[in-house]
Chimera marker file (.cmm) of the C-alpha trace (Angstrom):
<marker_set name="trace">
<marker id="1" x="-4.137" y="-16.800" z="0.769" r="1" g="1" b="0" radius="0.5"/>
<marker id="2" x="-5.907" y="-17.153" z="-2.538" r="1" g="1" b="0" radius="0.5"/>
<marker id="3" x="-5.547" y="-14.801" z="-5.442" r="1" g="1" b="0" radius="0.5"/>
<marker id="4" x="-2.084" y="-13.175" z="-5.816" r="1" g="1" b="0" radius="0.5"/>
<marker id="5" x="0.636" y="-14.902" z="-3.932" r="1" g="1" b="0" radius="0.5"/>
<marker id="6" x="1.946" y="-13.148" z="-0.806" r="1" g="1" b="0" radius="0.5"/>
<marker id="7" x="5.278" y="-12.318" z="-2.412" r="1" g="1" b="0" radius="0.5"/>
<marker id="8" x="3.477" y="-10.897" z="-5.444" r="1" g="1" b="0" radius="0.5"/>
<marker id="9" x="1.407" y="-8.643" z="-3.243" r="1" g="1" b="0" radius="0.5"/>
<marker id="10" x="4.563" y="-7.378" z="-1.578" r="1" g="1" b="0" radius="0.5"/>
<marker id="11" x="6.286" y="-6.855" z="-4.889" r="1" g="1" b="0" radius="0.5"/>
<marker id="12" x="3.355" y="-4.922" z="-6.459" r="1" g="1" b="0" radius="0.5"/>
<marker id="13" x="2.833" y="-2.725" z="-3.349" r="1" g="1" b="0" radius="0.5"/>
<marker id="14" x="6.532" y="-1.937" z="-3.198" r="1" g="1" b="0" radius="0.5"/>
<marker id="15" x="6.529" y="-1.143" z="-6.839" r="1" g="1" b="0" radius="0.5"/>
<marker id="16" x="3.602" y="1.295" z="-6.462" r="1" g="1" b="0" radius="0.5"/>
<marker id="17" x="5.295" y="2.994" z="-3.519" r="1" g="1" b="0" radius="0.5"/>
<marker id="18" x="8.618" y="3.102" z="-5.250" r="1" g="1" b="0" radius="0.5"/>
<marker id="19" x="7.120" y="4.765" z="-8.296" r="1" g="1" b="0" radius="0.5"/>
<marker id="20" x="5.291" y="7.275" z="-6.076" r="1" g="1" b="0" radius="0.5"/>
<marker id="21" x="8.510" y="8.054" z="-4.250" r="1" g="1" b="0" radius="0.5"/>
<marker id="22" x="10.633" y="8.143" z="-7.428" r="1" g="1" b="0" radius="0.5"/>
<marker id="23" x="12.833" y="5.388" z="-5.977" r="1" g="1" b="0" radius="0.5"/>
<marker id="24" x="13.992" y="2.014" z="-7.079" r="1" g="1" b="0" radius="0.5"/>
<marker id="25" x="11.903" y="-0.860" z="-5.643" r="1" g="1" b="0" radius="0.5"/>
<marker id="26" x="14.973" y="-2.465" z="-4.181" r="1" g="1" b="0" radius="0.5"/>
<marker id="27" x="15.518" y="0.674" z="-2.062" r="1" g="1" b="0" radius="0.5"/>
<marker id="28" x="12.062" y="0.439" z="-0.446" r="1" g="1" b="0" radius="0.5"/>
<marker id="29" x="12.053" y="-1.557" z="2.752" r="1" g="1" b="0" radius="0.5"/>
<marker id="30" x="9.118" y="-3.056" z="4.691" r="1" g="1" b="0" radius="0.5"/>
<marker id="31" x="9.959" y="-0.950" z="7.753" r="1" g="1" b="0" radius="0.5"/>
<marker id="32" x="10.061" y="2.357" z="5.829" r="1" g="1" b="0" radius="0.5"/>
<marker id="33" x="7.300" y="4.832" z="6.582" r="1" g="1" b="0" radius="0.5"/>
<marker id="34" x="5.650" y="6.957" z="3.851" r="1" g="1" b="0" radius="0.5"/>
<marker id="35" x="7.387" y="9.897" z="5.419" r="1" g="1" b="0" radius="0.5"/>
<marker id="36" x="10.745" y="8.114" z="4.999" r="1" g="1" b="0" radius="0.5"/>
<marker id="37" x="9.829" y="7.592" z="1.324" r="1" g="1" b="0" radius="0.5"/>
<marker id="38" x="8.943" y="11.266" z="0.898" r="1" g="1" b="0" radius="0.5"/>
<marker id="39" x="5.353" y="10.526" z="0.089" r="1" g="1" b="0" radius="0.5"/>
<marker id="40" x="2.988" y="13.382" z="1.052" r="1" g="1" b="0" radius="0.5"/>
<marker id="41" x="-0.785" y="13.294" z="1.572" r="1" g="1" b="0" radius="0.5"/>
<marker id="42" x="-1.523" y="13.718" z="-2.131" r="1" g="1" b="0" radius="0.5"/>
<marker id="43" x="0.935" y="10.837" z="-2.810" r="1" g="1" b="0" radius="0.5"/>
<marker id="44" x="-0.942" y="8.692" z="-0.271" r="1" g="1" b="0" radius="0.5"/>
<marker id="45" x="-4.187" y="9.272" z="-2.111" r="1" g="1" b="0" radius="0.5"/>
<marker id="46" x="-2.587" y="8.438" z="-5.469" r="1" g="1" b="0" radius="0.5"/>
<marker id="47" x="-1.009" y="5.352" z="-3.926" r="1" g="1" b="0" radius="0.5"/>
<marker id="48" x="-4.392" y="4.146" z="-2.591" r="1" g="1" b="0" radius="0.5"/>
<marker id="49" x="-5.906" y="4.610" z="-6.073" r="1" g="1" b="0" radius="0.5"/>
<marker id="50" x="-3.095" y="2.598" z="-7.645" r="1" g="1" b="0" radius="0.5"/>
<marker id="51" x="-3.419" y="-0.232" z="-5.060" r="1" g="1" b="0" radius="0.5"/>
<marker id="52" x="-7.181" y="-0.346" z="-5.656" r="1" g="1" b="0" radius="0.5"/>
<marker id="53" x="-6.574" y="-0.601" z="-9.453" r="1" g="1" b="0" radius="0.5"/>
<marker id="54" x="-3.797" y="-3.156" z="-9.185" r="1" g="1" b="0" radius="0.5"/>
<marker id="55" x="-5.661" y="-5.631" z="-6.991" r="1" g="1" b="0" radius="0.5"/>
<marker id="56" x="-9.229" y="-4.771" z="-7.936" r="1" g="1" b="0" radius="0.5"/>
<marker id="57" x="-10.147" y="-4.048" z="-4.279" r="1" g="1" b="0" radius="0.5"/>
<marker id="58" x="-11.807" y="-1.160" z="-2.412" r="1" g="1" b="0" radius="0.5"/>
<marker id="59" x="-9.533" y="0.366" z="0.182" r="1" g="1" b="0" radius="0.5"/>
<marker id="60" x="-11.381" y="1.680" z="3.266" r="1" g="1" b="0" radius="0.5"/>
<marker id="61" x="-9.218" y="4.832" z="3.647" r="1" g="1" b="0" radius="0.5"/>
<marker id="62" x="-10.424" y="8.343" z="4.425" r="1" g="1" b="0" radius="0.5"/>
<marker id="63" x="-7.736" y="10.868" z="3.424" r="1" g="1" b="0" radius="0.5"/>
<marker id="64" x="-9.407" y="13.464" z="5.760" r="1" g="1" b="0" radius="0.5"/>
<marker id="65" x="-9.007" y="11.102" z="8.735" r="1" g="1" b="0" radius="0.5"/>
<marker id="66" x="-6.203" y="8.590" z="7.977" r="1" g="1" b="0" radius="0.5"/>
<marker id="67" x="-5.799" y="7.748" z="11.678" r="1" g="1" b="0" radius="0.5"/>
<marker id="68" x="-9.415" y="6.578" z="11.760" r="1" g="1" b="0" radius="0.5"/>
<marker id="69" x="-8.913" y="4.204" z="8.856" r="1" g="1" b="0" radius="0.5"/>
<marker id="70" x="-9.004" y="0.472" z="9.075" r="1" g="1" b="0" radius="0.5"/>
<marker id="71" x="-6.313" y="0.431" z="6.360" r="1" g="1" b="0" radius="0.5"/>
<marker id="72" x="-2.944" y="0.824" z="8.128" r="1" g="1" b="0" radius="0.5"/>
<marker id="73" x="-0.399" y="3.065" z="6.383" r="1" g="1" b="0" radius="0.5"/>
<marker id="74" x="2.178" y="3.286" z="9.155" r="1" g="1" b="0" radius="0.5"/>
<marker id="75" x="4.905" y="1.404" z="7.239" r="1" g="1" b="0" radius="0.5"/>
<marker id="76" x="5.346" y="-0.325" z="3.898" r="1" g="1" b="0" radius="0.5"/>
<marker id="77" x="4.946" y="-3.665" z="5.706" r="1" g="1" b="0" radius="0.5"/>
<marker id="78" x="1.614" y="-2.606" z="7.232" r="1" g="1" b="0" radius="0.5"/>
<marker id="79" x="0.353" y="-1.537" z="3.919" r="1" g="1" b="0" radius="0.5"/>
<marker id="80" x="1.257" y="-4.875" z="2.413" r="1" g="1" b="0" radius="0.5"/>
<marker id="81" x="-0.527" y="-6.620" z="5.314" r="1" g="1" b="0" radius="0.5"/>
<marker id="82" x="-3.587" y="-4.465" z="4.904" r="1" g="1" b="0" radius="0.5"/>
<marker id="83" x="-3.720" y="-5.221" z="1.142" r="1" g="1" b="0" radius="0.5"/>
<marker id="84" x="-3.315" y="-8.964" z="1.872" r="1" g="1" b="0" radius="0.5"/>
<marker id="85" x="-6.241" y="-8.749" z="4.301" r="1" g="1" b="0" radius="0.5"/>
<marker id="86" x="-8.516" y="-7.017" z="1.852" r="1" g="1" b="0" radius="0.5"/>
<marker id="87" x="-7.688" y="-9.548" z="-0.860" r="1" g="1" b="0" radius="0.5"/>
<marker id="88" x="-8.367" y="-12.417" z="1.551" r="1" g="1" b="0" radius="0.5"/>
<marker id="89" x="-11.711" y="-10.784" z="2.570" r="1" g="1" b="0" radius="0.5"/>
<marker id="90" x="-12.874" y="-10.601" z="-1.020" r="1" g="1" b="0" radius="0.5"/>
<marker id="91" x="-11.955" y="-14.259" z="-1.812" r="1" g="1" b="0" radius="0.5"/>
<link id1="1" id2="2" r="1" g="1" b="0" radius="0.2"/>
<link id1="2" id2="3" r="1" g="1" b="0" radius="0.2"/>
<link id1="3" id2="4" r="1" g="1" b="0" radius="0.2"/>
<link id1="4" id2="5" r="1" g="1" b="0" radius="0.2"/>
<link id1="5" id2="6" r="1" g="1" b="0" radius="0.2"/>
<link id1="6" id2="7" r="1" g="1" b="0" radius="0.2"/>
<link id1="7" id2="8" r="1" g="1" b="0" radius="0.2"/>
<link id1="8" id2="9" r="1" g="1" b="0" radius="0.2"/>
<link id1="9" id2="10" r="1" g="1" b="0" radius="0.2"/>
<link id1="10" id2="11" r="1" g="1" b="0" radius="0.2"/>
<link id1="11" id2="12" r="1" g="1" b="0" radius="0.2"/>
<link id1="12" id2="13" r="1" g="1" b="0" radius="0.2"/>
<link id1="13" id2="14" r="1" g="1" b="0" radius="0.2"/>
<link id1="14" id2="15" r="1" g="1" b="0" radius="0.2"/>
<link id1="15" id2="16" r="1" g="1" b="0" radius="0.2"/>
<link id1="16" id2="17" r="1" g="1" b="0" radius="0.2"/>
<link id1="17" id2="18" r="1" g="1" b="0" radius="0.2"/>
<link id1="18" id2="19" r="1" g="1" b="0" radius="0.2"/>
<link id1="19" id2="20" r="1" g="1" b="0" radius="0.2"/>
<link id1="20" id2="21" r="1" g="1" b="0" radius="0.2"/>
<link id1="21" id2="22" r="1" g="1" b="0" radius="0.2"/>
<link id1="22" id2="23" r="1" g="1" b="0" radius="0.2"/>
<link id1="23" id2="24" r="1" g="1" b="0" radius="0.2"/>
<link id1="24" id2="25" r="1" g="1" b="0" radius="0.2"/>
<link id1="25" id2="26" r="1" g="1" b="0" radius="0.2"/>
<link id1="26" id2="27" r="1" g="1" b="0" radius="0.2"/>
<link id1="27" id2="28" r="1" g="1" b="0" radius="0.2"/>
<link id1="28" id2="29" r="1" g="1" b="0" radius="0.2"/>
<link id1="29" id2="30" r="1" g="1" b="0" radius="0.2"/>
<link id1="30" id2="31" r="1" g="1" b="0" radius="0.2"/>
<link id1="31" id2="32" r="1" g="1" b="0" radius="0.2"/>
<link id1="32" id2="33" r="1" g="1" b="0" radius="0.2"/>
<link id1="33" id2="34" r="1" g="1" b="0" radius="0.2"/>
<link id1="34" id2="35" r="1" g="1" b="0" radius="0.2"/>
<link id1="35" id2="36" r="1" g="1" b="0" radius="0.2"/>
<link id1="36" id2="37" r="1" g="1" b="0" radius="0.2"/>
<link id1="37" id2="38" r="1" g="1" b="0" radius="0.2"/>
<link id1="38" id2="39" r="1" g="1" b="0" radius="0.2"/>
<link id1="39" id2="40" r="1" g="1" b="0" radius="0.2"/>
<link id1="40" id2="41" r="1" g="1" b="0" radius="0.2"/>
<link id1="41" id2="42" r="1" g="1" b="0" radius="0.2"/>
<link id1="42" id2="43" r="1" g="1" b="0" radius="0.2"/>
<link id1="43" id2="44" r="1" g="1" b="0" radius="0.2"/>
<link id1="44" id2="45" r="1" g="1" b="0" radius="0.2"/>
<link id1="45" id2="46" r="1" g="1" b="0" radius="0.2"/>
<link id1="46" id2="47" r="1" g="1" b="0" radius="0.2"/>
<link id1="47" id2="48" r="1" g="1" b="0" radius="0.2"/>
<link id1="48" id2="49" r="1" g="1" b="0" radius="0.2"/>
<link id1="49" id2="50" r="1" g="1" b="0" radius="0.2"/>
<link id1="50" id2="51" r="1" g="1" b="0" radius="0.2"/>
<link id1="51" id2="52" r="1" g="1" b="0" radius="0.2"/>
<link id1="52" id2="53" r="1" g="1" b="0" radius="0.2"/>
<link id1="53" id2="54" r="1" g="1" b="0" radius="0.2"/>
<link id1="54" id2="55" r="1" g="1" b="0" radius="0.2"/>
<link id1="55" id2="56" r="1" g="1" b="0" radius="0.2"/>
<link id1="56" id2="57" r="1" g="1" b="0" radius="0.2"/>
<link id1="57" id2="58" r="1" g="1" b="0" radius="0.2"/>
<link id1="58" id2="59" r="1" g="1" b="0" radius="0.2"/>
<link id1="59" id2="60" r="1" g="1" b="0" radius="0.2"/>
<link id1="60" id2="61" r="1" g="1" b="0" radius="0.2"/>
<link id1="61" id2="62" r="1" g="1" b="0" radius="0.2"/>
<link id1="62" id2="63" r="1" g="1" b="0" radius="0.2"/>
<link id1="63" id2="64" r="1" g="1" b="0" radius="0.2"/>
<link id1="64" id2="65" r="1" g="1" b="0" radius="0.2"/>
<link id1="65" id2="66" r="1" g="1" b="0" radius="0.2"/>
<link id1="66" id2="67" r="1" g="1" b="0" radius="0.2"/>
<link id1="67" id2="68" r="1" g="1" b="0" radius="0.2"/>
<link id1="68" id2="69" r="1" g="1" b="0" radius="0.2"/>
<link id1="69" id2="70" r="1" g="1" b="0" radius="0.2"/>
<link id1="70" id2="71" r="1" g="1" b="0" radius="0.2"/>
<link id1="71" id2="72" r="1" g="1" b="0" radius="0.2"/>
<link id1="72" id2="73" r="1" g="1" b="0" radius="0.2"/>
<link id1="73" id2="74" r="1" g="1" b="0" radius="0.2"/>
<link id1="74" id2="75" r="1" g="1" b="0" radius="0.2"/>
<link id1="75" id2="76" r="1" g="1" b="0" radius="0.2"/>
<link id1="76" id2="77" r="1" g="1" b="0" radius="0.2"/>
<link id1="77" id2="78" r="1" g="1" b="0" radius="0.2"/>
<link id1="78" id2="79" r="1" g="1" b="0" radius="0.2"/>
<link id1="79" id2="80" r="1" g="1" b="0" radius="0.2"/>
<link id1="80" id2="81" r="1" g="1" b="0" radius="0.2"/>
<link id1="81" id2="82" r="1" g="1" b="0" radius="0.2"/>
<link id1="82" id2="83" r="1" g="1" b="0" radius="0.2"/>
<link id1="83" id2="84" r="1" g="1" b="0" radius="0.2"/>
<link id1="84" id2="85" r="1" g="1" b="0" radius="0.2"/>
<link id1="85" id2="86" r="1" g="1" b="0" radius="0.2"/>
<link id1="86" id2="87" r="1" g="1" b="0" radius="0.2"/>
<link id1="87" id2="88" r="1" g="1" b="0" radius="0.2"/>
<link id1="88" id2="89" r="1" g="1" b="0" radius="0.2"/>
<link id1="89" id2="90" r="1" g="1" b="0" radius="0.2"/>
<link id1="90" id2="91" r="1" g="1" b="0" radius="0.2"/>
</marker_set>
């Protein structure tokens, strides 16, 4: 993977999610769902914007049809993997 190192992507994504959930990053696990973190649909949209800004990528996510999106938001880990994939695709 070029660009940000894999651990850096994980750290930044967790930081964004922790901020959105008003939690400490160390309390956010890769298996947690957004629901576990208390992040609602507006929070998801804000999180997507923050991820796009942090990594200078375009996230293919439709807030009106999240289940139809190629960007997986099931768990923190799936979000990290989706971001890594988008970064790799732009390299």
